[in-house]
C-alpha angles and dihedrals in degrees: 000000000000117000131188113221125199123195124187104142097127133342105339125077104207140169132175143169114227134171126234087255092058099257109150108222093176138353123187122182126181110193124210095199094117091051095053099035095088089058097046092236146027116305106205097212092048090049094051094048092050091048088054090054096044109035099083096047091045092051091047091051092049092052091045094051090049090051094234137113127224088258091058099054120093099220148343123246123190137179105254099168153061112016145073107331096224093046093048091049092058093055093043093052092048092048093047093049092049094045092049095045094047095039093238130144118259127217130181119219130205106235092222092053088053090056093046091054097040090096088075095060116113115209116189091353095305143151101037119223095266091058093058121085125250123222131301107046137150113240131196108208109192123168142133093284106024138042119174144130116235138188106222115199095164143339097275123097091242091055095059120082129185113231097180139338143181119292092209133352121026116238093251091048090054090051091052094046094048091047089053091051089052094047094245098133132229133338092031104183099080092044094050090046091052094047093044090059089068097041137093109230092196091061091063100029092119090063097063132052130220112268116236094309096179105136097220096051125091092183126106136213122189102167092086095057091048090053091046091055090047091054091046091053093045091052101041105018128240110321122232137198116355092357089059092049091049093051091048089050092050093047095045092044092055093048094044093047090054092048094047099043095049095044092052090045090053093050092051093045091052093045092236122141098199126082126186129194117213139171134043095297087060085076089067109114094211092054093047093050097046094043090051091051094046093048091049091053091050096043094247124145111235123206118191123178119226116267093262090059095047099060122061110293141157095237094071090050092049092050095048088047092050090056090051091050091048088054090055096253122146137173128214129236091261090070105140132203118257124196094209131065121252090226110106114248123223098174116083118218119239135034132289136085120322 
């Protein structure tokens, strides 16, 4: 089975052709970073308009690289939730038109489910079967819009359970906001990660607080550390040189420590020996290194997708869609965009007692 996947949930226009077994035949991603950089974040209307310009050429390129025509694919998968409503609508309309014209089945995919299954993608023939996790596993999904820990017992919505999530900002959002405070531009995550590699976290430890260190909690909160950095900058000005690298190291270290400790804690509490990283923040080198070390100490097997499978892409949507098609599931042409995930939430947003 060969499935075309279309992804337009935020600021990447992406399309890919993937087999039911996870082999990536093509994967085309058109980033909007340059468009949104002057504003320091994603502007929904700008994103939707650029998706409308790019989606047809991107889909054509994905089909061409895979060496197939629309008539030769077995189905069309598209991100239907969660995301920016206007951006989602562009991808949905393109997918519906293509599915109708080619007489192919259509399936909507939850963007978060795509991320949670991206570890199964095989790019260039790798990874082999024995390097992919088996169900169940505990997954940390960390991106610009979402940060949560899930128990994944299978690919279906009903087989995925949230164990804990952020009460406020997502981890990637915190990276971008702190980078903006420090004058590092957008997106901020890669820049902070690069600067942190040359910094000494201990030298700036007084500038950042511990992040919800209660042992029994699997929830996160990143608004406090963002505010702490803002107060530090307001009091001392924007750091430069080694001081900037030290502050980035302290900030990233606090965020990464929280992500790692709670993910490992969740895996042990669930009695599961497999941990998966997912989402754009999974591309962070500091997170990868600390999670690998923590899992090794605890005897847990860690599975981390390649960088191309961490950030938003059409391949993860095509693969998740292929599994739905293989299970006999279909959606109709009245499939509508939804801004919220279909995965049930257990973590309540905001502060206060739980």
